[in-house]
matplotlib code that plots the C-alpha trace (Angstrom):
import matplotlib.pyplot as plt

x = [10.0, 12.3, 10.6, 11.1, 14.7, 14.7, 13.3, 15.7, 18.5, 17.8, 16.7, 20.3, 22.0, 20.4, 20.1, 24.3, 25.0, 25.8, 28.1, 31.7, 30.0, 32.8, 34.3, 36.6, 33.7, 32.7, 34.0, 34.0, 31.8, 31.2, 28.4, 24.9, 23.4, 26.8, 26.8, 23.2, 23.6, 26.4, 24.8, 21.4, 23.3, 24.5, 21.2, 18.8, 15.2, 14.6, 16.9, 15.1, 11.9, 13.0, 14.1, 10.8, 9.5, 9.2, 8.4, 7.5, 9.7, 7.9, 7.1, 4.1, 1.5, -1.7, -2.8, -2.2, 1.6, 3.0, 4.3, 6.8, 9.3, 10.9, 14.8, 14.5, 13.4, 16.1, 18.6, 17.4, 17.8, 14.3, 13.9, 14.7, 13.1, 12.2, 9.3, 9.2, 12.9, 14.3, 17.3, 21.3, 21.5, 18.6, 18.9, 22.8, 22.0, 19.3, 21.7, 24.5, 22.4, 21.2, 24.8, 26.3, 23.4, 23.1, 25.0, 25.8, 25.4, 22.7, 21.8, 18.2, 15.8, 14.4, 11.5, 9.4, 6.6, 8.0, 5.1, 5.4, 8.6, 10.6, 11.7, 10.6, 7.5, 6.1, 2.1, 0.3, 0.2, -2.9, -1.5, 1.8, -0.6, -2.4, 1.0, 0.9, 4.6, 6.4, 9.9, 8.5, 7.2, 10.3, 12.3, 10.2, 10.9, 14.4, 14.8, 12.4, 15.0, 18.0, 17.0, 15.3, 18.5, 20.5, 18.2, 19.1, 15.9, 16.4, 13.1, 9.9, 6.3, 5.7, 4.2, 0.8, -0.9, -4.0, -6.6, -9.8, -12.9, -14.4, -14.1, -15.2, -12.7, -10.1, -6.9, -7.2, -4.9, -2.3, -2.7, -2.9, -6.5, -8.6, -6.6, -4.3, -2.9, -1.6, -0.9, 1.6, 3.7, 3.2, 4.1, 7.3, 8.0, 8.3, 10.1, 12.9, 13.3, 13.1, 15.4, 17.5, 19.9, 21.9, 20.6, 24.1, 24.2, 23.4, 21.1, 19.0, 16.2, 14.2, 10.6, 7.5, 4.7, 1.1, -1.4, -1.8, -4.6, -7.6, -7.8, -8.8, -12.2, -13.5, -17.0, -18.9, -15.3, -14.9, -11.5, -10.6, -13.9, -15.0, -13.6, -15.2, -14.6, -14.0, -10.6, -11.3, -11.5, -8.9, -6.5, -7.2, -8.0, -6.2, -3.0, -1.1, 0.5, 1.6, 3.3, 4.8, 6.9, 7.8, 9.0, 10.9, 12.7, 11.0, 12.2, 9.2, 5.2, 3.1, 0.0, -3.8, -6.2, -8.9, -10.5, -11.0, -13.6, -13.9, -10.2, -8.1, -5.0, -2.8, -3.7, -4.3, -2.2, -3.4, -2.2, 1.2, 2.5, 0.8, 0.7, 3.3, 6.2, 5.1, 3.6, 5.6, 8.4, 8.7, 12.0, 11.5, 10.0, 6.3, 5.6, 2.0, 0.0, 0.2, -1.2, -2.9, -1.9, -4.0, -6.8, -7.5, -9.2, -11.7, -12.1, -13.7, -10.5, -8.5, -9.1, -6.9, -3.7, -1.6, -4.0, -3.5, 0.5, 0.2, -2.2, -0.1, 3.6, 1.4, 0.4, 3.7, 3.7, 7.8, 7.4, 4.9, 4.3, 3.9, 1.8, 4.4, 2.4, 5.6, 7.5, 4.9, 4.1, 5.6, 8.2, 5.3, 3.3, 6.6, 7.6, 3.4, 4.2, 1.5, 4.3, 7.4, 11.3, 11.2, 8.6, 10.4, 13.9, 12.4, 10.8, 14.3, 16.5, 14.0, 14.7, 18.5, 18.4, 17.3, 19.4, 22.4, 20.9, 21.3, 25.1, 24.2, 26.4, 29.0, 28.3, 25.4, 25.5, 25.9, 22.8, 23.2, 25.8, 24.6, 27.0, 25.5, 22.4, 22.8, 24.1, 21.4, 18.0, 16.2, 19.1, 17.8, 17.6, 15.2, 13.1, 13.4, 12.2, 9.4, 8.3, 8.7, 6.7, 4.2, 3.5, 3.1, 0.4, -2.5, -5.4, -7.2, -10.9, -13.0, -12.0, -14.9, -13.8, -10.2, -10.4, -7.4, -4.5, -4.9, -3.2, -0.7, -2.6, -5.7, -7.5, -7.7, -9.2, -8.1, -10.6, -10.9, -9.7, -6.6, -5.4, -2.8, -2.5, 1.0, -0.1, -2.5, -1.1, 1.5, -1.1, -1.5, 1.3, 3.9, 6.4, 9.2, 7.6, 7.7, 4.3, 3.6, 6.7, 8.1, 5.8, 4.9, 0.9, -1.0, -0.4, 3.3, 3.2, 1.3, 3.7, 6.9, 5.6, 4.2, 6.1, 3.9, 1.0, -1.9, -4.0, -3.9, -5.8, -6.1, -9.2, -10.1, -13.7, -14.8, -12.7, -12.9, -15.0, -17.1, -20.2, -18.6, -19.4, -17.3, -14.6, -17.1, -18.1, -14.6, -13.6, -17.3, -16.3, -12.7, -14.0, -16.6, -13.9, -11.9, -11.9, -11.2, -12.0, -9.7, -11.2, -8.9, -11.1, -11.0, -10.4, -8.3, -5.6, -6.6, -10.1, -8.9, -6.1, -5.9, -9.1, -10.6, -13.4, -16.5, -20.1, -20.4, -17.3, -18.8, -16.9, -17.1, -18.4, -19.7, -17.3, -20.5, -22.4, -19.2, -19.2, -22.7, -22.3, -19.1, -21.2, -24.0, -21.3, -21.3, -17.5, -15.8, -14.7, -11.7, -11.8, -8.7, -9.0, -7.0, -8.1, -7.1, -9.9, -12.6, -15.0, -18.8, -18.4, -21.7, -22.6, -19.5, -19.2, -22.1, -21.2, -17.7, -15.8, -12.7, -11.6, -8.0, -7.4, -4.4, -4.7, -2.3, 0.7, 4.0, 6.4, 6.1, 2.7, 1.8, 4.7, 3.3, -0.2, 0.6, 3.0, -0.1, -2.5, -0.6, 0.6, 4.1, 3.0, 0.5, -1.3, -1.2, -2.3, -5.1, -7.2, -6.3, -9.7, -13.4, -15.2, -18.7, -21.8, -22.9, -22.0, -25.0, -23.1, -20.1, -18.2, -17.9, -15.1, -14.4, -13.4, -17.4, -19.1, -21.9, -24.6, -27.3, -29.4, -27.2, -28.2, -27.6, -28.6, -30.8, -30.9, -32.3, -36.1, -36.7, -35.0, -36.7, -36.2, -31.9, -29.1, -29.2, -30.4, -33.8, -32.4, -28.7, -27.1, -25.0, -21.7, -19.3, -18.9, -15.0, -13.8, -10.6, -7.7, -9.6, -7.6, -7.8, -5.0, -4.7, -4.3, -6.3, -5.8, -6.7, -7.0, -6.9, -5.7, -6.6, -5.3, -4.5, -1.7, -4.1, -7.7, -6.1, -3.4, -2.2, -1.3, 2.5, 1.8, 1.5, -0.6, 0.4, -1.8, -1.0, -3.1, -1.9, -2.2, -2.0, -1.7, -4.5, -4.7, -2.3, -0.1, 2.7, 1.6, 2.0, -1.0, -1.1, -2.4, -4.2, -5.0, -8.1, -8.9, -12.2, -12.8, -16.4, -16.7, -15.1, -15.4, -16.4, -17.4, -15.2, -15.1, -16.3, -12.6, -9.2, -6.3, -3.6, -1.1, -0.4, 2.6, 2.9, 4.3, 5.1, 3.7, 4.7, 1.7, 0.5, 3.3, 1.4, 3.0, 2.3, 2.1, 2.3, 1.3, 1.7, -0.8, 0.1, -2.1, -0.1, -2.0, -5.2, -4.8, -7.7, -8.7, -11.2, -13.7, -11.2, -9.0, -6.3, -4.4, -4.5, -5.6, -9.0, -9.5, -12.0, -12.9, -11.5, -12.0, -9.3, -10.0, -7.4, -7.9, -7.3, -9.5, -11.2, -14.5, -13.1, -15.0, -12.8, -11.8, -10.4, -10.8, -9.3, -9.7, -7.4, -7.2]
y = [6.6, 3.5, 2.1, 5.0, 5.5, 1.8, 2.4, 5.2, 3.7, 0.6, 3.3, 5.0, 1.8, 0.3, 2.8, 3.6, 0.1, -1.0, -3.6, -2.5, -1.1, -2.3, -6.3, -8.3, -8.5, -4.7, -2.7, 0.8, 2.2, 5.6, 7.9, 7.0, 9.0, 8.2, 4.5, 3.7, 5.6, 3.9, 0.6, 1.5, 2.1, -1.2, -2.6, -3.9, -3.2, -6.4, -6.5, -3.1, -4.7, -7.7, -5.4, -4.3, -8.1, -9.4, -13.6, -15.3, -17.8, -20.6, -18.5, -17.0, -16.2, -14.2, -14.5, -17.2, -17.7, -16.5, -20.0, -22.5, -22.0, -18.7, -19.9, -21.0, -17.0, -15.8, -18.2, -16.8, -13.2, -12.4, -11.4, -8.1, -9.0, -12.1, -12.2, -14.1, -15.5, -15.4, -16.7, -15.6, -19.2, -18.9, -15.6, -16.0, -19.3, -17.3, -14.5, -16.8, -18.3, -14.9, -13.3, -16.6, -15.8, -12.3, -10.8, -7.6, -8.9, -7.0, -8.0, -9.2, -7.0, -9.5, -8.4, -10.0, -8.6, -7.4, -5.6, -5.7, -7.5, -10.2, -13.2, -10.7, -10.0, -6.7, -5.7, -5.4, -2.0, -0.6, -1.8, 0.0, 3.3, 2.8, 3.9, 7.5, 6.9, 7.6, 6.7, 3.3, 2.7, 3.4, 1.3, -1.7, -1.3, -0.9, -4.2, -5.7, -4.1, -5.3, -8.7, -9.0, -7.4, -10.3, -12.7, -11.9, -9.5, -5.9, -4.5, -4.9, -3.9, -1.8, 1.1, 0.6, 4.0, 3.5, 5.6, 3.4, 4.2, 1.4, -1.9, -4.4, -4.2, -6.4, -4.5, -1.9, -4.1, -3.0, 0.6, 3.1, 4.0, 6.4, 10.1, 11.4, 13.7, 10.2, 8.3, 11.1, 10.3, 6.7, 6.7, 8.3, 6.6, 3.9, 4.8, 6.2, 2.7, 0.5, 2.5, 3.9, 6.9, 5.5, 3.0, 1.7, 0.5, -3.3, -3.3, -1.3, -2.1, -0.2, 0.9, 0.6, 2.9, 1.4, 1.0, 4.2, 5.2, 5.3, 1.2, 1.9, 3.4, 0.3, 0.2, -1.7, -2.6, -5.1, -5.8, -5.0, -3.2, 0.3, 3.5, 6.8, 9.9, 13.9, 14.8, 17.4, 14.0, 11.9, 14.8, 15.8, 12.5, 9.6, 11.4, 13.4, 10.3, 9.2, 12.6, 12.5, 9.8, 10.9, 13.9, 11.4, 9.9, 6.3, 4.9, 2.5, 2.9, 0.1, 0.5, -0.4, -3.0, -0.6, 1.6, 5.5, 7.1, 4.6, 4.2, 1.4, 2.6, 0.7, 2.2, 5.9, 8.1, 11.0, 9.1, 8.1, 10.1, 13.6, 13.4, 10.9, 11.6, 15.0, 17.1, 15.5, 14.7, 11.3, 9.4, 6.2, 3.2, 2.3, -1.5, -2.9, -4.9, -8.7, -9.4, -6.0, -5.3, -8.5, -7.4, -4.6, -6.8, -8.2, -4.4, -4.0, -1.2, -3.6, -5.5, -8.0, -8.6, -7.1, -4.0, -4.1, -3.8, -1.0, 1.2, 0.6, 1.4, 4.6, 5.6, 5.4, 1.6, 0.3, -2.7, -5.9, -7.8, -11.6, -11.0, -11.9, -9.5, -6.7, -9.9, -11.5, -8.6, -5.2, -5.6, -6.4, -3.2, -1.1, -2.6, -1.6, 2.1, 1.4, 2.3, 4.3, 3.9, 6.7, 4.9, 1.6, 3.6, 5.6, 2.5, 0.8, 3.7, 3.8, 0.2, 0.4, 3.4, 1.7, -1.2, 1.2, 2.9, -0.6, -1.1, -4.3, -3.2, -3.3, -6.3, -8.4, -10.5, -8.1, -9.1, -13.2, -13.4, -16.5, -15.5, -12.2, -13.6, -16.2, -13.5, -10.8, -13.1, -13.0, -11.0, -10.5, -6.6, -7.4, -9.6, -6.6, -4.0, -6.1, -6.4, -3.0, -1.6, -4.1, -2.5, 0.9, -0.7, -1.7, 0.3, 0.1, 0.6, 0.1, -0.7, -0.2, 0.0, -0.4, -4.2, -3.6, -4.1, -7.5, -8.6, -11.3, -13.0, -13.0, -16.6, -15.5, -18.0, -17.4, -18.4, -18.2, -19.8, -17.4, -17.9, -20.3, -19.2, -19.1, -18.8, -16.3, -13.9, -12.7, -11.6, -12.0, -10.5, -12.1, -12.7, -15.6, -15.3, -18.7, -18.9, -22.4, -23.5, -19.6, -16.7, -16.1, -17.0, -15.2, -18.3, -18.4, -14.4, -15.0, -18.0, -15.6, -12.7, -14.5, -18.1, -21.2, -20.6, -22.7, -19.3, -19.2, -21.8, -21.8, -22.9, -22.4, -22.8, -22.2, -22.6, -19.1, -20.0, -23.5, -24.7, -27.0, -26.5, -29.5, -27.6, -24.7, -26.9, -27.6, -23.6, -22.5, -25.0, -23.3, -19.6, -20.3, -20.9, -17.4, -14.1, -12.8, -14.1, -13.2, -13.9, -14.1, -13.6, -12.4, -13.6, -15.7, -14.1, -14.9, -13.3, -9.9, -8.7, -9.1, -10.8, -10.6, -8.4, -9.4, -8.0, -9.3, -8.0, -9.4, -11.5, -14.7, -18.4, -19.1, -16.5, -14.0, -17.0, -18.0, -14.4, -14.8, -18.1, -16.6, -13.4, -15.6, -16.4, -13.0, -12.4, -9.7, -10.3, -8.8, -9.0, -9.5, -8.9, -10.4, -9.1, -6.9, -4.5, -2.6, -5.3, -4.0, -4.6, -2.9, -6.0, -6.6, -2.7, -3.2, -6.4, -6.6, -5.1, -3.9, -4.4, -4.6, -3.9, -5.6, -6.1, -9.1, -8.2, -10.1, -12.3, -10.9, -10.2, -12.4, -11.1, -7.4, -8.9, -10.2, -7.3, -4.9, -6.7, -7.0, -3.4, -3.8, -1.6, 1.2, 1.0, 4.0, 3.4, 5.5, 4.1, 5.1, 3.9, 4.3, 1.5, 1.5, 0.5, -1.8, -2.5, -0.3, 3.0, 2.4, 4.0, 6.0, 8.1, 11.4, 13.8, 13.9, 16.9, 18.4, 18.4, 21.0, 19.3, 18.4, 16.1, 17.5, 14.7, 15.0, 18.8, 19.0, 19.6, 18.3, 14.9, 13.4, 15.2, 15.5, 13.6, 10.6, 6.8, 5.9, 3.0, 3.9, 7.1, 8.5, 8.7, 5.6, 3.1, 4.4, 7.5, 8.0, 9.0, 7.0, 5.1, 4.9, 4.4, 3.0, 6.4, 9.4, 12.7, 16.6, 19.0, 22.6, 26.2, 25.9, 29.2, 30.6, 33.6, 35.7, 35.6, 37.1, 36.0, 37.3, 34.8, 34.9, 34.4, 31.5, 31.5, 29.1, 27.1, 25.8, 23.6, 22.0, 18.5, 16.8, 13.1, 12.9, 9.1, 6.8, 5.7, 7.2, 7.3, 8.4, 10.8, 11.5, 15.1, 15.8, 19.1, 19.7, 22.5, 23.3, 25.7, 27.2, 28.6, 27.8, 28.0, 24.4, 22.8, 21.6, 18.6, 19.0, 18.4, 17.7, 16.5, 19.0, 18.1, 15.4, 15.2, 11.7, 12.8, 11.2, 12.3, 11.1, 10.6, 14.3, 15.9, 18.9, 19.7, 22.9, 21.6, 24.0, 23.6, 26.1, 27.1, 28.5, 29.3, 26.0, 24.0, 25.3, 24.3, 22.7, 22.3, 25.3, 25.9, 27.0, 23.5, 25.6, 24.0, 27.1, 28.4, 30.9, 33.9, 33.1, 31.5, 28.5, 26.8, 24.7, 21.3, 19.9, 16.9, 13.2, 12.0, 13.5, 14.0, 16.1, 19.5, 21.6, 24.9, 28.2, 30.1, 33.0, 34.2, 33.9, 37.4]
z = [21.8, 22.0, 19.1, 16.8, 17.9, 17.0, 13.5, 13.0, 13.6, 11.5, 8.5, 9.0, 8.9, 6.1, 4.2, 4.6, 3.9, 0.6, -0.3, -2.5, -5.6, -7.7, -8.1, -10.1, -12.8, -12.8, -15.9, -16.4, -18.9, -20.6, -19.2, -19.6, -22.4, -24.8, -23.7, -24.3, -27.7, -29.2, -28.0, -29.5, -32.8, -32.9, -32.6, -35.3, -34.9, -33.9, -30.9, -29.7, -30.0, -27.8, -24.9, -25.0, -23.8, -20.9, -19.9, -16.7, -15.1, -13.2, -10.2, -9.1, -12.1, -12.1, -15.6, -18.1, -19.0, -22.5, -22.6, -20.8, -23.6, -21.5, -21.7, -25.2, -26.1, -23.9, -25.7, -29.0, -27.7, -28.1, -23.9, -22.2, -19.0, -16.9, -14.0, -11.0, -11.5, -7.9, -5.8, -6.6, -7.8, -10.1, -11.6, -12.4, -14.5, -16.2, -17.0, -18.0, -20.8, -21.6, -22.1, -23.6, -26.6, -26.4, -29.6, -27.5, -23.9, -23.1, -19.5, -18.4, -16.0, -13.3, -11.5, -9.0, -6.9, -3.2, -1.9, 1.8, 2.2, 0.4, 3.0, 6.3, 5.7, 6.9, 7.5, 4.6, 2.8, 4.0, 7.9, 7.4, 6.3, 9.4, 11.3, 9.9, 9.8, 6.5, 8.1, 9.2, 5.4, 4.3, 6.8, 5.4, 1.7, 2.7, 4.4, 1.3, -1.2, 0.5, 1.0, -2.7, -4.0, -2.6, -3.7, -7.5, -8.0, -9.6, -9.7, -7.9, -9.0, -5.9, -4.4, -5.5, -5.2, -5.9, -4.0, -3.2, -1.3, -1.6, 1.0, -1.6, -3.8, -2.5, -3.4, -0.8, 1.0, -1.2, -1.2, 1.6, 1.6, 0.4, 1.0, -1.6, 1.6, 3.1, 0.2, -1.1, 2.3, 2.1, -1.9, -1.6, 1.8, -0.6, -3.4, -1.1, 0.5, -2.7, -4.7, -1.9, -2.2, -5.2, -7.7, -8.8, -5.0, -5.4, -2.1, -3.9, -6.4, -9.1, -7.6, -9.7, -9.1, -10.0, -11.2, -13.8, -13.4, -10.8, -11.0, -7.2, -8.8, -10.4, -10.2, -7.5, -6.0, -8.7, -9.5, -13.3, -13.7, -15.6, -14.3, -15.9, -13.8, -14.6, -15.3, -12.3, -9.9, -11.7, -11.2, -7.7, -6.4, -8.1, -9.8, -6.7, -5.5, -9.3, -9.6, -6.0, -6.9, -10.2, -8.2, -5.7, -8.4, -9.4, -12.5, -13.6, -14.0, -14.4, -16.4, -14.9, -16.1, -16.3, -18.8, -17.9, -20.0, -22.7, -23.1, -21.6, -19.7, -21.6, -25.0, -23.2, -25.2, -22.7, -19.4, -20.7, -23.4, -22.6, -19.0, -17.9, -20.2, -21.3, -18.7, -15.5, -17.7, -16.3, -17.9, -16.8, -18.1, -18.4, -18.1, -18.6, -16.0, -16.5, -20.1, -20.3, -23.8, -25.1, -23.1, -25.1, -27.5, -24.7, -24.0, -27.3, -28.3, -29.9, -33.1, -32.5, -30.2, -33.2, -33.0, -29.3, -29.5, -32.1, -29.7, -27.0, -28.2, -29.9, -26.1, -24.5, -23.2, -23.1, -21.9, -22.4, -19.6, -20.5, -23.3, -26.0, -28.1, -28.9, -29.6, -32.3, -34.0, -33.1, -35.9, -38.5, -37.3, -37.8, -41.4, -42.0, -40.9, -38.0, -35.3, -35.6, -35.1, -32.9, -30.7, -30.7, -29.8, -27.1, -25.4, -26.3, -24.8, -21.3, -20.6, -21.0, -19.2, -16.2, -16.8, -17.1, -13.6, -11.9, -13.0, -15.0, -17.8, -15.3, -13.6, -15.0, -11.8, -9.4, -7.9, -8.0, -5.0, -3.3, -0.3, 0.1, -0.1, 3.0, 4.8, 4.2, 4.6, 7.4, 9.5, 12.9, 12.8, 9.8, 11.9, 14.6, 12.0, 10.9, 14.6, 15.3, 11.9, 12.8, 16.7, 15.0, 12.6, 15.0, 15.4, 18.8, 17.6, 20.7, 24.3, 27.0, 30.7, 30.0, 29.5, 27.6, 28.1, 29.9, 32.9, 33.8, 36.2, 34.4, 33.1, 29.8, 26.7, 23.4, 21.0, 16.9, 13.5, 13.5, 16.9, 16.3, 12.4, 10.8, 7.0, 6.8, 9.0, 6.8, 4.1, 0.4, -2.2, 0.6, -2.1, -0.7, 3.2, 4.8, 6.3, 8.3, 10.7, 10.6, 10.9, 14.8, 15.5, 18.3, 20.2, 19.7, 20.4, 23.6, 24.6, 24.1, 26.1, 29.1, 29.1, 29.3, 32.0, 32.8, 33.0, 29.1, 27.0, 23.1, 21.0, 17.3, 17.9, 14.2, 11.0, 9.0, 6.3, 6.7, 8.6, 11.0, 14.7, 15.7, 17.8, 19.1, 22.3, 23.6, 23.2, 25.1, 27.8, 28.3, 27.8, 30.9, 33.1, 32.0, 33.5, 29.8, 26.1, 23.5, 20.1, 16.9, 13.7, 10.2, 6.7, 4.6, 3.2, -0.2, 0.4, -0.1, -2.5, -6.1, -7.7, -3.9, -4.5, -2.3, -1.7, 1.7, 4.5, 7.4, 9.1, 7.5, 8.2, 11.5, 13.4, 14.3, 15.5, 17.7, 18.9, 19.7, 21.9, 23.6, 24.6, 26.4, 29.0, 30.2, 30.3, 28.5, 24.9, 22.9, 19.6, 17.6, 13.7, 11.3, 7.5, 4.5, 4.2, 6.2, 7.6, 8.5, 12.3, 13.3, 15.6, 17.0, 18.2, 19.9, 21.5, 21.8, 24.9, 23.1, 19.3, 17.9, 14.1, 13.1, 9.3, 8.0, 10.3, 9.1, 10.0, 13.7, 13.5, 16.5, 19.0, 17.9, 18.9, 21.8, 23.3, 22.4, 24.1, 27.5, 27.4, 26.5, 23.4, 23.3, 19.9, 17.8, 14.8, 12.5, 10.4, 6.6, 5.4, 6.2, 8.4, 6.9, 9.3, 6.4, 2.5, 1.1, 2.3, 0.0, -1.4, 2.0, 2.2, 4.6, 2.5, 0.3, -0.8, 1.1, -1.4, -1.6, 1.0, 3.6, 6.0, 9.8, 12.1, 14.8, 15.0, 11.9, 12.5, 8.8, 8.1, 5.2, 2.2, 2.6, 1.3, 4.0, 4.2, 5.9, 7.5, 8.7, 9.4, 6.9, 9.4, 9.3, 12.3, 12.3, 10.8, 8.7, 10.7, 13.6, 16.7, 20.3, 22.7, 26.3, 27.4, 26.2, 24.8, 25.3, 22.7, 23.8, 22.7, 19.2, 18.0, 14.2, 13.9, 11.5, 10.3, 6.8, 4.9, 1.2, -1.1, -0.4, 2.9, 5.4, 8.7, 11.7, 13.5, 17.1, 19.5, 22.9, 23.2, 26.5, 27.8, 30.2, 30.9, 32.8, 30.0, 27.8, 24.0, 20.8, 18.9, 15.4, 15.2, 12.2, 10.7, 8.3, 5.7, 4.4, 1.5, 2.1, -1.4, -4.7, -8.3, -8.1, -5.1, -2.4, 0.3, 3.6, 4.4, 3.3, 5.0, 4.6, 7.3, 10.2, 13.2, 15.4, 18.6, 21.8, 25.1, 28.6, 31.1, 32.4, 29.1, 27.1, 23.9, 21.4, 18.0, 15.2, 11.7, 8.5, 5.7, 2.5, -0.4, -2.3, 0.2, -1.0, -4.3, -6.6, -10.2, -10.6, -13.0, -15.7, -14.5, -13.4, -10.4, -8.3, -5.1, -5.0, -2.6, 0.0, 3.3, 5.1, 8.3, 9.8, 11.8, 14.2, 16.3, 16.7, 13.6, 10.3, 12.8, 14.6, 14.9, 16.8, 14.2, 13.3, 10.2, 8.0, 4.7, 1.6, 0.3]

ax = plt.figure().add_subplot(projection="3d")
ax.plot(x, y, z, "-o")
ax.set_aspect("equal")
plt.show()
């Protein structure tokens, strides 16, 4: 409860805080619609087009640069936005150059990838989704926005709301896992955190929902690869989180690299104009991903860059990220009648609107304040928040014989390539987070918690990914003297994330071999994992005594891990994504269809001609929603208020949850629904509600959920989003594998 209170208080403090809204440099201007219309009336077609151009500065890039002459382009008035320029001093200088050369004094928009922190780094997004705590996620985004805005950043390219069911895909690390309902909660929390309650406050930044759409469904889990699916699957699984951010007021969207049904998203009129700007009435601005207009040529969808720019503008893309296509060709395309003035005006207006929303026309330098930057970065309360969110993100996967928590008087050998690591622990896409010399390693976290003690040894033993065995013997000798071994193992931070797709998701290098040697010592072994995706851990599950999934846990990750290992924090995370038994099961996800020949396991007398594998069980190693605690929870008295409801009624489901163990703890109570018969087939389970609760040792609480026909909607045979009358099963428990159920009929 204490951690929850800290997070609640920090959220209140940060959301309520802003610097003074007016400074001496600010000027009062007309209402937005009037101001933007008047400004556009003074702009030439060229000036409108140049607002749609984004160039990169000298920061991190994820593809080819559009040229190193971005300052020259700014001086020529040909740029509307700059990517990767950070720091109050640098952004102020670039903005000065722009305003001194801009005929109409239109400010630049500065964007940067602030994904899970700016300087103070929080766990990767998949880790934060493991908290099943939207308030914690909102806090992380609020801290990130406060630091980034103090560093001159106006705009982040987050949240990534792509649903992914494929652990091979490296960018699972950036999202919230495999489920639409959980993904919606995390997506909305991020938007609220980044944008706050008022974008004109100078501690808020524009959020950007990405990647529109279905990027997480890339074939074979290979980044940038083809996507092909029915419109029903697209709308039911992949679009809901995007729509939720529109409803939450997100101001910008980013297109995805992939194609859907043969049409690249950056040239997809159905997605951008028909659905996003039409059906959903999105009034914000759409930016491409990095050079994705240019890439439509390689897709075979556009003849050349000029044609690609026409397709993008026609489809509804407002800003070209780094490709230079709009700058170089859009005026010619307009002159030839290939794009219309109405399309250019619409794009320009949307860009000017967000600049107005940020208050940049009142004071273009309001985010570039060196004094505020110095006072804001790495505030102690931000570092404390990073620790609290990290503790919520850890998932206990196994704990045989209650080997955890560790005891202070035990002799413990900490081993593994990541035991002293300060670089990888903050993960990929870590913005300006400091790594070596600043981030807390597990070794440092243990020392912080216990003080220096002769009972603890630290040895790497092996490297993350090499064949070097030189360090193994010394580590084995120290481990031989210990009561307990803690092996800290996993990936390099760049083995997941963008361009981090892999076909082998075992522990890399000699790590498993090292674990096998440690196993021969006959000592209990705790495996602490650091990784950006689900790994295949069948051998580890069979041979390790305890397994703690920590993901990439951020700036204070080592402290969070140490405090959890020694019992100061009771792990309470739950998996937002399924862990397969082996890579051959992928894609693997809990809300699959039943098929006409469902495999029923050992109770099924006829095994062969069922939907199954012959060499491994269908079930995952660890299911969606799974996570253990140092205590235990018992579910009982599952009840439903009525076995029949009408479309305008609600049904209540209640369940008693008791803490039956020896520790206070938190449990995520999860509710799933199955629609037994539909006009199209329905999944075996769908998450519809959850509640994270605190329970003292021995305490029992009754949890109540409500379900209405709104919760039962899907895209029917006629592609209408509606509920159908019929029978429904409701499951409540601590993971998606729960079989405890009640039933009702929707009349």
